[in-house]
C-alpha positions as CSV (number, residue, x, y, z in Angstrom):
1,M,6.5,-26.4,-15.4
2,T,9.4,-26.6,-17.8
3,G,12.9,-27.8,-16.6
4,S,15.9,-26.3,-16.0
5,H,16.7,-26.8,-20.0
6,P,14.4,-25.2,-22.2
7,T,14.0,-25.8,-26.1
8,P,15.7,-22.8,-27.6
9,V,13.4,-19.5,-28.4
10,K,13.7,-16.5,-30.3
11,T,15.2,-14.2,-27.8
12,A,17.8,-12.1,-26.9
13,D,20.2,-14.4,-29.2
14,T,18.2,-15.0,-31.7
15,P,16.6,-11.8,-32.7
16,G,13.4,-11.9,-34.9
17,R,9.6,-12.5,-34.8
18,G,10.2,-14.5,-31.2
19,S,11.6,-11.1,-29.7
20,G,8.8,-9.2,-30.6
21,I,6.4,-11.8,-29.0
22,A,8.3,-12.2,-25.8
23,L,7.8,-8.3,-25.5
24,L,4.2,-8.9,-26.4
25,V,4.0,-11.6,-23.6
26,I,5.4,-9.7,-20.8
27,A,3.9,-6.3,-21.5
28,S,0.2,-8.5,-21.3
29,C,1.3,-9.9,-18.1
30,Q,2.1,-6.1,-16.4
31,L,-1.1,-4.7,-18.7
32,M,-3.3,-7.3,-16.5
33,V,-1.8,-6.9,-13.1
34,V,-2.0,-2.8,-13.3
35,L,-5.5,-3.3,-15.4
36,D,-6.8,-4.9,-12.2
37,I,-6.1,-2.0,-9.5
38,T,-8.5,0.5,-11.4
39,I,-10.9,-1.6,-13.2
40,V,-12.4,-2.5,-10.3
41,N,-13.7,1.2,-8.8
42,I,-15.9,1.3,-12.2
43,A,-17.7,-1.6,-10.9
44,L,-17.3,-0.8,-6.9
45,P,-21.3,0.5,-6.9
46,H,-22.5,-2.9,-8.4
47,I,-20.4,-4.8,-6.6
48,Q,-21.9,-2.9,-3.3
49,T,-25.2,-3.8,-4.6
50,S,-24.8,-7.3,-5.5
51,L,-23.1,-8.3,-2.8
52,G,-24.2,-6.3,0.3
53,F,-20.9,-4.2,1.1
54,S,-21.3,-1.4,3.0
55,T,-19.7,1.8,1.7
56,E,-16.7,1.7,4.3
57,N,-16.4,-2.0,3.4
58,L,-16.6,-1.6,0.0
59,S,-13.2,-0.2,0.1
60,W,-11.6,-3.9,1.3
61,V,-12.0,-4.6,-2.9
62,I,-9.3,-2.7,-3.2
63,N,-7.3,-3.0,-0.2
64,A,-7.3,-6.9,-0.4
65,Y,-5.2,-6.6,-3.7
66,T,-2.8,-3.5,-3.0
67,L,-2.2,-4.7,0.5
68,T,-1.0,-8.3,-0.4
69,F,0.4,-6.4,-3.9
70,G,2.2,-4.1,-2.3
71,G,3.2,-6.5,1.3
72,L,4.6,-9.1,-1.4
73,L,6.1,-7.4,-4.2
74,L,9.4,-7.5,-3.4
75,L,9.2,-11.5,-1.9
76,G,8.0,-11.8,-5.5
77,G,11.0,-10.7,-6.8
78,R,13.4,-12.5,-5.1
79,L,11.2,-15.7,-6.1
80,G,12.2,-15.0,-9.4
81,D,15.8,-14.4,-8.4
82,I,16.1,-18.1,-6.6
83,L,13.8,-20.0,-8.6
84,G,14.1,-19.0,-12.2
85,R,12.1,-16.0,-13.2
86,R,10.7,-17.6,-16.3
87,R,9.2,-20.7,-13.7
88,V,7.9,-18.1,-11.1
89,F,6.5,-15.6,-13.9
90,I,4.1,-18.8,-15.3
91,F,3.1,-19.8,-11.7
92,G,2.5,-16.0,-10.5
93,V,0.2,-15.4,-13.9
94,L,-1.7,-18.9,-13.2
95,L,-2.2,-17.9,-9.6
96,F,-3.9,-14.5,-11.1
97,V,-6.1,-16.3,-13.3
98,F,-7.4,-18.9,-10.6
99,A,-8.1,-15.9,-8.0
100,S,-9.8,-13.7,-11.1
101,L,-11.8,-16.9,-11.8
102,L,-13.0,-17.2,-8.3
103,G,-13.8,-13.3,-7.7
104,G,-16.3,-13.5,-10.8
105,L,-17.7,-16.6,-9.0
106,S,-18.2,-15.2,-5.9
107,Q,-21.6,-15.3,-4.3
108,E,-20.5,-13.4,-0.9
109,S,-18.6,-10.7,-0.1
110,W,-15.9,-12.5,1.6
111,Q,-15.2,-14.6,-1.4
112,L,-14.9,-12.0,-3.1
113,L,-12.5,-10.3,-0.7
114,A,-10.5,-13.6,-0.5
115,A,-10.1,-13.8,-4.6
116,R,-8.8,-10.4,-4.4
117,S,-6.1,-11.4,-1.9
118,L,-4.8,-13.9,-3.8
119,Q,-4.8,-11.4,-7.4
120,G,-2.7,-9.5,-5.2
121,V,-0.3,-12.6,-4.4
122,G,-0.1,-13.7,-7.9
123,G,0.3,-10.1,-9.2
124,A,3.4,-9.4,-6.5
125,I,4.8,-12.8,-8.1
126,A,4.5,-12.3,-11.8
127,S,5.3,-8.6,-12.0
128,P,8.7,-7.7,-10.8
129,T,9.6,-11.1,-12.3
130,A,8.1,-9.7,-15.8
131,L,10.6,-6.8,-15.6
132,A,13.3,-8.9,-14.5
133,L,12.8,-11.1,-17.6
134,I,13.4,-8.2,-20.1
135,T,16.7,-8.5,-18.9
136,T,17.4,-12.2,-19.4
137,T,15.3,-11.7,-23.1
138,F,16.6,-8.4,-24.8
139,R,20.3,-7.5,-25.5
140,E,21.7,-4.7,-23.6
141,G,21.3,-1.6,-26.1
142,P,18.5,-0.1,-27.8
143,E,16.7,-3.2,-28.2
144,R,16.5,-3.6,-24.4
145,N,15.2,0.0,-23.9
146,R,13.1,0.0,-26.2
147,A,11.7,-3.0,-24.3
148,F,11.3,-1.1,-21.5
149,G,10.1,1.4,-22.9
150,V,7.3,-0.6,-24.1
151,F,6.5,-1.9,-20.6
152,A,6.7,1.6,-18.8
153,A,4.4,2.9,-21.4
154,V,1.7,0.0,-20.5
155,S,2.1,0.2,-17.0
156,A,1.3,4.0,-17.5
157,G,-1.6,3.5,-19.5
158,G,-3.1,0.6,-17.7
159,S,-4.4,2.6,-15.3
160,A,-6.5,4.5,-17.9
161,I,-7.4,1.2,-20.1
162,G,-8.9,0.0,-17.0
163,L,-11.2,2.6,-16.3
164,L,-12.6,2.3,-19.9
165,A,-12.3,-1.6,-20.0
166,G,-14.2,-1.6,-16.7
167,G,-16.6,0.5,-18.0
168,L,-17.1,-1.1,-20.8
169,L,-17.5,-4.6,-19.1
170,V,-20.0,-3.4,-16.7
171,E,-22.4,-1.5,-19.0
172,W,-22.7,-4.1,-21.6
173,L,-21.9,-7.4,-19.5
174,D,-21.7,-7.7,-16.0
175,W,-19.3,-6.7,-13.4
176,R,-18.6,-10.1,-13.0
177,W,-16.7,-9.5,-16.4
178,I,-13.8,-7.4,-14.9
179,L,-12.4,-10.6,-13.3
180,F,-13.3,-13.2,-15.5
181,V,-11.6,-11.3,-18.7
182,N,-8.4,-12.1,-17.2
183,V,-8.9,-15.7,-17.5
184,P,-8.3,-16.2,-21.2
185,I,-5.6,-13.4,-21.1
186,G,-3.7,-15.2,-18.7
187,L,-3.8,-18.6,-19.7
188,L,-2.5,-17.5,-23.4
189,I,0.1,-15.7,-21.4
190,A,1.0,-19.0,-19.4
191,V,0.7,-21.5,-22.8
192,V,2.8,-19.0,-24.7
193,T,5.8,-18.3,-22.2
194,P,7.6,-21.5,-21.7
195,R,8.2,-21.5,-26.5
196,Y,9.1,-17.6,-26.5
197,I,10.8,-16.7,-23.4
198,R,14.0,-18.8,-21.8
199,E,14.7,-19.8,-18.0
200,S,16.9,-17.4,-16.0
201,E,19.9,-18.8,-14.2
202,R,19.1,-19.2,-10.9
203,R,21.1,-17.6,-7.9
204,S,22.0,-18.2,-4.4
205,G,19.9,-16.6,-1.5
206,H,17.5,-17.0,0.8
207,F,13.8,-16.0,1.4
208,D,12.9,-13.2,3.8
209,I,9.2,-15.2,4.7
210,A,9.1,-13.6,8.2
211,G,9.7,-10.0,6.9
212,A,7.1,-10.5,3.9
213,L,4.5,-12.5,6.4
214,T,5.2,-9.9,9.5
215,S,4.8,-6.7,7.0
216,T,2.0,-7.7,5.2
217,L,-0.1,-8.6,8.0
218,G,0.6,-5.7,10.1
219,M,-0.2,-3.4,7.9
220,V,-3.6,-5.6,7.2
221,L,-4.5,-5.3,10.7
222,L,-3.7,-1.9,10.8
223,V,-6.3,-1.0,7.7
224,Y,-8.7,-3.3,9.3
225,G,-8.8,-1.2,12.6
226,F,-9.2,2.0,10.7
227,I,-12.6,0.5,9.1
228,R,-13.6,-1.0,11.9
229,A,-13.7,1.9,14.0
230,S,-15.9,4.0,11.3
231,E,-18.4,1.6,11.9
232,D,-18.1,0.4,15.2
233,G,-15.8,3.4,16.9
234,W,-12.2,4.1,18.3
235,S,-13.4,2.2,21.8
236,D,-14.5,-0.9,20.3
237,S,-12.7,-3.8,21.3
238,V,-12.1,-5.1,18.5
239,T,-10.7,-2.0,17.1
240,V,-8.2,-2.1,19.5
241,A,-7.2,-5.4,19.5
242,A,-6.6,-5.2,15.6
243,F,-4.2,-2.0,16.8
244,V,-2.6,-3.2,19.0
245,A,-1.9,-6.6,17.0
246,A,-0.6,-4.3,13.9
247,V,1.6,-2.1,15.8
248,V,3.1,-5.7,17.9
249,L,3.3,-7.6,13.8
250,L,5.1,-4.0,12.6
251,G,7.5,-3.9,15.2
252,A,8.4,-7.8,15.1
253,F,8.9,-6.8,10.9
254,I,11.4,-4.3,11.9
255,A,13.1,-6.7,14.4
256,V,13.4,-9.0,11.6
257,E,14.5,-7.0,8.6
258,S,17.1,-5.3,11.1
259,R,18.9,-9.1,11.6
260,S,18.4,-11.0,8.2
261,K,21.2,-11.1,6.1
262,Q,18.9,-10.7,3.4
263,P,15.9,-8.5,3.7
264,I,13.1,-7.6,1.5
265,T,13.3,-4.6,2.8
266,P,17.1,-3.2,3.5
267,L,16.4,-0.4,6.6
268,W,19.9,0.8,5.2
269,M,17.5,2.6,2.7
270,F,15.7,5.0,4.9
271,R,18.9,6.3,6.6
272,D,19.5,8.6,3.6
273,R,17.5,12.2,4.1
274,N,16.4,12.5,0.5
275,R,15.3,9.0,0.2
276,A,13.5,8.7,3.1
277,G,11.9,11.8,2.5
278,V,10.5,10.7,-1.2
279,Y,9.0,7.2,0.7
280,A,6.9,9.4,2.8
281,M,5.7,11.6,0.2
282,M,4.6,8.5,-2.0
283,L,3.0,7.2,1.2
284,S,1.0,10.6,1.5
285,L,0.7,11.3,-2.1
286,A,-0.7,7.7,-2.8
287,A,-3.3,7.6,0.1
288,A,-4.7,11.0,-1.6
289,M,-4.5,9.7,-5.1
290,F,-6.7,5.9,-3.8
291,G,-9.3,8.1,-2.1
292,M,-9.6,10.3,-4.6
293,F,-10.9,7.6,-7.7
294,F,-12.7,5.5,-4.5
295,F,-14.9,8.5,-3.5
296,L,-15.2,9.8,-6.7
297,T,-16.1,6.9,-8.5
298,L,-19.1,6.2,-6.0
299,F,-20.1,10.3,-6.1
300,V,-20.1,10.2,-10.2
301,Q,-22.4,7.1,-10.1
302,N,-24.5,7.7,-7.1
303,I,-25.2,11.1,-7.4
304,L,-24.7,12.3,-10.9
305,D,-26.1,9.1,-12.2
306,F,-23.5,8.3,-14.4
307,S,-23.4,5.1,-16.3
308,P,-20.2,2.6,-15.7
309,L,-19.3,3.5,-19.6
310,R,-19.4,7.1,-18.9
311,A,-18.2,7.1,-15.5
312,G,-14.9,5.4,-16.8
313,L,-14.6,8.1,-19.5
314,A,-15.0,10.8,-16.6
315,F,-11.5,9.9,-15.4
316,L,-9.8,9.6,-18.9
317,P,-8.6,13.5,-18.6
318,V,-6.4,12.9,-15.7
319,S,-4.3,10.2,-17.7
320,V,-3.9,12.6,-19.8
321,I,-2.6,15.6,-17.7
322,I,-0.6,13.3,-15.3
323,A,1.4,12.6,-19.0
324,A,1.8,15.9,-19.7
325,G,2.6,17.0,-16.2
326,A,5.4,14.2,-16.6
327,G,6.5,15.2,-19.9
328,L,6.7,18.7,-18.5
329,A,8.7,17.7,-15.4
330,S,11.2,15.8,-17.5
331,Q,12.1,18.7,-19.7
332,L,12.7,21.1,-17.1
333,L,14.2,19.0,-14.5
334,P,17.8,19.5,-16.1
335,K,17.7,22.8,-15.5
336,W,15.7,23.0,-12.4
337,G,16.4,19.9,-10.7
338,P,13.7,17.7,-8.9
339,K,12.8,19.5,-5.8
340,P,10.5,22.6,-7.3
341,F,8.6,19.9,-9.6
342,M,8.4,17.6,-6.0
343,V,7.1,21.0,-4.1
344,V,4.9,22.4,-7.1
345,G,3.3,19.0,-7.6
346,A,2.4,18.4,-4.2
347,V,0.9,21.9,-3.6
348,L,-1.1,21.7,-6.8
349,A,-2.3,18.1,-5.9
350,A,-3.4,19.8,-2.8
351,V,-5.3,22.6,-4.3
352,G,-6.8,19.7,-6.7
353,L,-8.0,18.3,-3.6
354,G,-9.2,21.0,-1.5
355,W,-11.2,22.3,-4.7
356,L,-12.9,18.8,-4.6
357,T,-14.3,19.5,-1.1
358,L,-16.7,21.9,-2.4
359,T,-18.9,18.9,-4.1
360,D,-22.3,18.5,-2.9
361,V,-25.5,17.3,-4.0
362,D,-26.1,20.1,-6.7
363,S,-22.4,20.0,-8.5
364,S,-22.0,19.0,-11.8
365,Y,-19.1,17.3,-13.8
366,L,-17.9,19.8,-16.1
367,G,-18.4,22.8,-13.2
368,S,-17.2,20.4,-10.1
369,I,-14.9,18.1,-10.6
370,L,-13.3,18.4,-14.1
371,G,-11.0,21.1,-13.1
372,P,-10.0,20.0,-9.4
373,I,-9.0,16.6,-11.1
374,L,-7.2,18.0,-14.1
375,V,-5.4,20.5,-11.2
376,F,-4.8,17.5,-9.1
377,G,-3.6,15.1,-12.3
378,F,-1.1,18.0,-13.2
379,G,0.4,18.0,-10.2
380,M,1.1,14.0,-9.6
381,G,2.7,14.2,-13.3
382,M,5.2,16.1,-11.9
383,Q,5.6,14.5,-9.0
384,F,6.8,10.9,-10.8
385,V,9.6,11.7,-12.5
386,S,11.1,13.4,-9.6
387,L,10.0,10.9,-7.0
388,T,11.6,8.1,-9.6
389,L,14.6,9.9,-10.2
390,M,15.4,10.4,-6.1
391,A,14.5,7.0,-5.3
392,V,17.6,5.5,-7.0
393,S,20.2,8.1,-5.8
394,G,22.9,7.2,-4.6
395,V,22.6,3.7,-4.5
396,S,24.3,1.0,-6.4
397,S,23.6,-0.8,-9.4
398,S,23.2,-3.8,-7.5
399,D,20.4,-2.1,-4.6
400,S,18.8,0.0,-7.5
401,G,15.6,-2.9,-7.5
402,A,15.7,-2.6,-4.1
403,A,15.4,1.0,-4.0
404,S,12.4,1.6,-7.0
405,G,10.8,-1.9,-5.3
406,I,10.6,-0.5,-1.8
407,L,8.8,3.0,-3.9
408,N,6.4,0.6,-5.5
409,A,5.4,-1.1,-2.8
410,T,5.1,2.1,-0.6
411,Q,2.8,3.2,-3.0
412,Q,0.5,0.5,-2.7
413,V,0.5,0.3,1.1
414,G,0.4,3.7,1.7
415,G,-3.0,4.0,-0.9
416,S,-4.2,1.4,1.1
417,L,-4.1,2.6,4.8
418,G,-5.1,6.3,3.2
419,L,-8.1,5.0,2.0
420,S,-9.2,3.2,5.4
421,I,-8.2,6.4,6.9
422,L,-10.4,8.2,4.3
423,V,-13.1,6.0,4.6
424,T,-13.4,6.4,8.8
425,V,-13.6,10.2,8.4
426,F,-16.4,9.7,5.2
427,G,-17.8,7.0,7.8
428,T,-17.8,9.4,10.5
429,A,-19.3,12.7,9.0
430,S,-21.6,10.5,7.1
431,R,-23.3,9.2,10.1
432,N,-23.4,12.9,11.7
433,E,-25.0,14.0,8.8
434,A,-27.5,11.6,9.2
435,T,-28.3,12.4,12.2
436,D,-28.8,16.1,11.3
437,Q,-30.9,15.2,8.5
438,V,-33.4,13.4,10.6
439,P,-35.2,16.0,12.4
440,R,-35.5,18.2,9.3
441,F,-36.9,15.2,7.1
442,M,-39.6,14.7,10.1
443,A,-40.6,17.7,9.8
444,D,-40.8,18.0,6.2
445,A,-42.0,14.6,5.1
446,T,-45.0,13.5,3.8
447,P,-47.1,10.7,5.8
448,A,-46.3,8.1,2.8
449,Q,-42.4,8.9,3.2
450,L,-42.7,8.9,6.8
451,L,-44.6,5.3,6.5
452,E,-41.6,4.4,4.2
453,F,-38.8,5.3,6.5
454,R,-40.1,3.7,9.8
455,R,-40.4,0.5,7.8
456,T,-37.0,0.6,6.1
457,G,-34.8,3.0,8.7
458,Q,-33.4,4.7,5.5
459,L,-33.7,8.0,4.3
460,P,-35.3,8.7,0.6
461,A,-32.9,9.2,-1.9
462,H,-32.4,12.7,-2.2
463,W,-31.6,12.9,1.5
464,G,-29.2,10.1,1.6
465,D,-27.4,11.9,-1.1
466,Q,-27.1,14.6,0.7
467,V,-25.3,12.1,3.1
468,L,-22.9,10.6,0.8
469,A,-22.2,14.2,-0.1
470,S,-21.5,15.3,3.2
471,G,-18.7,11.9,4.0
472,V,-17.3,12.7,0.4
473,S,-16.2,16.1,1.1
474,S,-15.4,15.4,4.1
475,A,-12.8,12.9,2.9
476,F,-11.6,14.7,0.8
477,V,-10.6,17.8,3.2
478,V,-8.4,14.8,4.7
479,A,-6.5,13.9,1.4
480,A,-6.0,17.8,0.7
481,I,-4.1,17.4,4.0
482,F,-2.4,14.1,2.9
483,A,-1.1,16.1,0.1
484,V,0.2,19.1,2.2
485,V,2.1,16.8,4.2
486,A,4.2,16.0,1.2
487,A,4.6,19.3,-0.1
488,L,6.1,20.5,3.1
489,V,8.4,17.2,3.2
490,A,9.4,18.0,0.1
491,L,9.7,21.8,1.1
492,L,11.9,20.8,4.4
493,V,13.5,17.3,4.4
494,I,14.7,17.1,0.6
495,Q,18.1,18.5,-0.1
496,V,18.9,18.1,-3.8
497,R,20.2,21.0,-6.3
498,P,20.5,20.5,-9.8
499,A,23.6,20.5,-10.1
500,D,23.2,17.1,-8.3
501,L,20.9,15.9,-11.1
502,E,23.6,14.5,-13.1
503,R,24.5,12.1,-10.5
504,L,20.8,11.1,-10.0
505,Q,20.5,10.4,-13.1
506,G,23.7,8.3,-13.3
507,S,22.3,6.1,-10.4
508,G,19.1,5.7,-12.1
509,A,20.9,4.2,-15.3
510,H,18.4,2.2,-16.0
511,E,15.1,4.0,-14.7
512,A,11.7,3.9,-16.6
513,P,9.8,6.5,-17.7
514,A,7.5,8.3,-15.6
515,Q,4.3,6.0,-15.3
516,G,0.7,7.2,-14.0
517,P,-1.8,5.5,-11.2
518,G,-0.8,2.1,-10.8
519,P,2.5,0.3,-10.2
520,R,5.4,2.3,-11.0
521,I,8.5,0.2,-11.7
522,V,12.2,1.3,-12.2
523,G,14.9,-0.8,-13.4
524,P,16.0,-4.1,-15.0
525,T,15.3,-5.3,-11.1
526,A,12.4,-3.3,-9.6
527,G,10.5,-5.0,-6.7
528,R,13.6,-7.5,-6.1
């Protein structure tokens, strides 16, 4: 760590090559953090085989990261404000690197989950601080605007890069390299940062540790309850205890935040009808989006027999069509206002997910998957600009970071909670399908197949594929319902006219461009 009087560097006051390197450092950190949300998706089947995860518990590889990342994101921004952004940024990056190394070396499933949780903590510290560092590193005006543009582009492209990079690393090396790759990148960032980025001025304040812990632990237990129920049933004592503890902790979180002088989640933000509706929509849409990526990754690799690289390429059209949807919404917003895009976007997402419910063991990528994911992606792209704009409307510039930070945290937490619900649906549907399959298999099986079934207790591959496909199809039914809920919220709760757009844009003066799957950061203080 460096002291409070850093060596002069080429930054906002001394423009030149140093400013470009500073932006490269900040953008590289954001890319690393965003990339780790999607890079793991492609490796899931290989992780499952290597460490012995059940399909239900495999979702924890995603949730362990997103829950800690989303739950501690606002606290991470506060740490940078109070302790110094550069100092906290370096600490977050090194923690992320250390966790990545531990994850790559994991020999047991619990070790990987612990490492992914620690990665989420590092990301929650580094990501909001990285964005805030732009304000202290680049002059206000075109220079800072360009920096925000690069940051937003990296955030948007990180998800697509993660899918492709994950496919390359798993196919050419090993699934562990999706984590090892962070080590040299993170160490280089930590070494270069003190030379090209200056320390920020510290602010007074206190850390809302109680709020951060009660919210994060409450959500972890809520997610655990759903996943436990998918395997052991709703009457299981541990399942019930997890739900009860989650309710108690989340209730304590609300009590803490309502009394705190500097809460990480200002509850008054939810009093505005439009903003509360936006957060509810993000919660529902993230639940649907995380589920789509998780189950389609398993489907294309386990049933369609795609290689990891081919699976990564299969998802790239989603990122392209999201950008197209966001671009269209940005151009037409001044004329039509955000509400039509929120309604239509959610409806398109629901249509795409509903279309995916038709997938089965005889489905093909071009015939059954590409069309639905393009419809879904275009609808989500239309959402991102409108949701971001509405989230920061009507708040002062000093509160825009909290407003956008809550939107970002809502996405991560909503994705984790939604995925756990979908996994519960998947587990129940899969077991029911397996129960139905066994009598048919026993009637048609050869003596050799019957002997193998009695020895292993597992159905042959083709029958097992039918079980997996049935569970995935059922999960998409509920994912589509999530999107329908978002559409109803947009239609019935959101109240904004095209004439209000000028006021909304004024409130979100520092708004970053719309982003795709992964963290959406808005404004120079997002996440604080």
